[in-house]
C-alpha positions in Angstrom: 0.0 0.0 0.0 3.0 2.3 0.4 6.0 2.9 -1.8 9.4 4.3 -1.1 10.1 7.8 -2.6 13.4 8.7 -4.2 14.0 11.3 -1.4 13.6 8.6 1.3 15.9 6.2 -0.6 18.5 8.9 -1.0 18.3 9.9 2.7 18.7 6.2 3.7 21.7 5.9 1.4 23.5 8.9 2.9 22.7 7.8 6.4 24.0 4.3 5.9 27.1 5.3 4.0 28.1 8.0 6.5 28.4 5.4 9.3 30.0 2.8 7.0 32.6 5.3 5.8 33.5 6.4 9.3 34.0 2.7 10.2 36.2 2.2 7.1 38.3 5.2 7.9 38.8 4.2 11.5 39.9 0.7 10.4 42.4 2.2 7.9 43.8 4.5 10.6 44.0 1.6 13.1 46.0 -0.6 10.7 48.2 2.0 9.0 48.4 4.8 11.5 48.2 7.3 8.6 45.4 9.8 9.1 45.6 11.3 5.6 45.3 7.8 4.0 42.3 7.0 6.1 40.6 10.3 5.0 41.4 9.6 1.3 40.2 6.1 1.3 37.1 7.0 3.2 36.3 9.8 0.8 36.7 7.6 -2.3 34.6 4.9 -0.7 31.7 7.1 0.2 31.3 8.5 -3.4 31.6 5.1 -5.0 29.3 3.3 -2.7 26.7 6.1 -2.5 26.2 5.6 -6.2 26.2 1.8 -6.1 23.9 1.6 -3.1 21.3 4.0 -4.6 21.0 2.1 -7.8 21.0 -1.2 -6.0 18.0 -0.1 -3.8 16.1 1.3 -6.8 16.6 -1.9 -8.8 15.4 -4.1 -6.0 12.4 -1.8 -5.4 11.2 -2.6 -9.0 11.5 -6.3 -8.7 8.3 -8.1 -7.8 10.0 -11.3 -6.7 9.6 -12.0 -3.0 6.9 -9.4 -2.4 3.5 -10.4 -1.2 0.6 -8.1 -1.9 -2.3 -7.8 0.4 -5.3 -7.5 -1.9 -8.0 -5.0 -1.0 -11.2 -6.3 0.6 -14.5 -5.2 2.1 -15.0 -6.1 5.8 -18.8 -5.8 6.3 -20.0 -5.8 9.9 -23.7 -6.6 10.3 -25.9 -7.1 13.4 -28.8 -5.8 15.4 -28.7 -2.1 16.5 -26.4 -1.7 19.5 -24.7 -5.0 18.9 -21.3 -3.2 19.0 -20.6 -3.0 15.3 -19.4 0.6 15.2 -17.1 0.2 18.3 -15.5 -3.0 17.0 -15.2 -1.8 13.4 -13.5 1.4 14.7 -10.9 -0.7 16.6 -10.3 -3.0 13.6 -9.9 0.0 11.2 -7.4 1.7 13.5 -5.3 -1.5 13.8 -5.3 -1.9 10.0 -4.1 1.7 9.6 -1.3 0.9 12.1 -0.3 -2.1 10.0 0.2 0.2 7.0 -2.9 -0.6 5.0 -4.8 1.9 3.1 -8.2 1.6 4.8 -11.4 3.6 4.7 -14.2 3.5 7.3 -17.9 3.5 6.3 -20.5 3.7 9.0 -24.3 4.2 8.9 -24.2 7.1 11.3 -21.8 9.0 9.0 -23.3 8.1 5.6 -26.9 8.8 6.5 -25.9 12.5 6.9 -24.8 12.4 3.2 -28.2 11.0 2.2 -30.6 13.0 4.4 -33.6 11.8 2.3 -33.0 8.2 3.3 -35.6 6.8 5.6 -36.0 3.6 7.5 -38.7 1.7 5.7 -37.7 -1.7 4.4 -37.3 -0.4 0.8 -35.4 2.7 1.9 -33.0 0.6 4.0 -32.5 -1.9 1.2 -31.7 0.9 -1.3 -29.3 2.5 1.2 -27.4 -0.7 1.8 -27.1 -1.2 -2.0 -25.7 2.3 -2.4 -23.2 1.7 0.3 -22.3 -1.7 -1.3 -21.6 0.1 -4.6 -19.4 2.7 -2.9 -17.5 0.0 -1.0 -16.9 -1.9 -4.3 -15.6 1.2 -6.0 -13.1 1.9 -3.1 -12.0 -1.7 -3.2 -11.2 -1.5 -6.9 -8.9 1.4 -6.1 -7.0 -0.8 -3.7 -8.6 0.5 -0.5 -9.5 -1.8 2.4 -13.1 -1.0 3.4 -14.4 -1.4 7.0 -18.2 -1.0 6.9 -20.6 -1.3 9.7 -24.3 -1.3 9.0 -27.3 -3.1 10.5 -28.1 -4.1 6.9 -30.9 -6.3 8.1 -31.8 -8.0 4.8 -29.8 -10.8 3.3 -30.8 -9.8 -0.3 -29.2 -6.3 0.0 -26.1 -7.8 1.7 -25.8 -10.4 -1.0 -26.1 -7.6 -3.6 -23.1 -5.9 -1.9 -21.2 -9.2 -1.9 -21.7 -9.7 -5.6 -20.3 -6.2 -6.4 -17.1 -6.8 -4.4 -14.2 -9.0 -5.3 -13.3 -9.9 -1.7 -16.4 -9.5 0.6 -15.9 -10.6 4.2 -19.1 -10.6 6.2 -18.8 -10.3 10.0 -21.9 -11.2 11.9 -22.0 -9.5 15.3 -24.5 -12.0 16.8 -26.4 -10.7 19.8 -29.9 -11.0 21.3 -32.4 -8.1 21.2 -32.3 -8.1 25.0 -28.6 -7.7 25.3 -28.6 -5.0 22.6 -31.3 -3.1 24.5 -29.2 -3.3 27.6 -26.3 -1.7 25.7 -28.6 0.9 24.0 -27.6 4.2 25.6 -30.0 6.2 23.3 -33.1 4.3 24.4 -34.1 3.3 20.8 -35.2 -0.2 21.8 -37.5 1.2 24.4 -38.9 3.8 22.0 -39.5 1.0 19.4 -41.3 -1.1 21.9 -43.6 1.8 22.7 -44.4 2.2 19.1 -42.5 5.5 18.8 -40.1 4.1 16.2 -41.4 2.1 13.3 -39.5 -0.6 11.3 -36.9 -1.1 14.0 -34.9 -4.3 13.4 -35.2 -6.8 16.3 -38.4 -5.2 17.6 -40.9 -4.0 14.9 -39.0 -5.2 11.9 -37.1 -8.4 11.0 -33.4 -8.9 11.1 -32.2 -11.7 8.8 -28.9 -13.0 10.2 -26.3 -14.2 7.7 -26.5 -17.9 6.8 -22.8 -18.4 6.1 -20.8 -15.4 7.3 -17.0 -15.5 6.9 -16.7 -14.4 10.6 -19.4 -15.1 13.2 -18.9 -13.9 16.8 -21.4 -14.3 19.6 -20.6 -11.0 21.2 -22.7 -10.9 24.4 -20.0 -12.7 26.5 -17.1 -10.7 25.1 -15.6 -7.3 25.5 -15.3 -5.2 22.3 -11.5 -5.5 22.4 -11.8 -9.3 22.4 -14.2 -9.3 19.4 -11.8 -7.0 17.5 -8.9 -9.4 18.3 -10.9 -12.3 16.9 -11.7 -10.4 13.7 -8.1 -9.4 13.2 -7.0 -12.9 13.9 -9.2 -14.1 11.0 -7.8 -11.6 8.6 -4.8 -13.7 7.6 -3.4 -14.1 4.1 -5.1 -17.3 3.1 -4.5 -20.4 1.1 -8.1 -21.4 0.6 -10.1 -18.2 0.1 -13.7 -18.3 -0.9 -12.6 -16.3 -4.0 -9.4 -16.4 -5.9 -7.9 -13.3 -4.4 -9.5 -13.3 -1.0 -7.1 -12.4 1.8 -8.9 -15.1 3.5 -9.7 -16.3 6.4 -10.1 -19.2 8.6 -13.7 -19.0 9.4 -14.2 -17.8 13.0 -17.1 -19.3 14.8 -17.2 -18.1 18.4 -20.2 -19.2 20.4 -21.2 -18.3 23.9 -20.2 -20.9 26.5 
């Protein structure tokens, strides 16, 4: 995801050769006792090896042999409202950035502000998820790792997003409505039960859990940090990906004890 600039290569070259030349000059001085000879040999060496080292580094940088590319992928968190999707996805996204990956974060709370006309009826939710799936696939094609967190309650719209993406990794944050309601600081579950919020997944609207998610975690018995660790553990360069270029994945099935 990153490449080395010419300026960085040049600075590395100068830094390395400075210390190497000082070492050479000190060795010549120690063996001959002639200070002027040590300076002369050191000066000649630094010029010659600066040039050789620079072109050596640039030549190796252009060779693909021995490099392993991490293909872009879409990591799609789905689950009931307040199941912890946003918190865990934020942790995973932050860790991927620390590892040097070019990653983008897509979250329902942020994107709905860009589409203020989007409502919460089944059709509107379905269309919203499809739009996000299209956006995620476009980012993936540009080599960006996408970490998306959406309730995305309907299998059909999630499968639509999967078909658009080359490497789609579905993470099911499996939780009960009761546990989610206990975590719900905004009181949305209570409002939905009172009839104040219509089409609320898990209360007044269905949530269709994934049938075969790449990653399935029963989250109610785990801290968010542990869930994030399990997800990151699953994101290993794979030998038997579901698709040809998947970064894939041992399937993670974590059930409550």
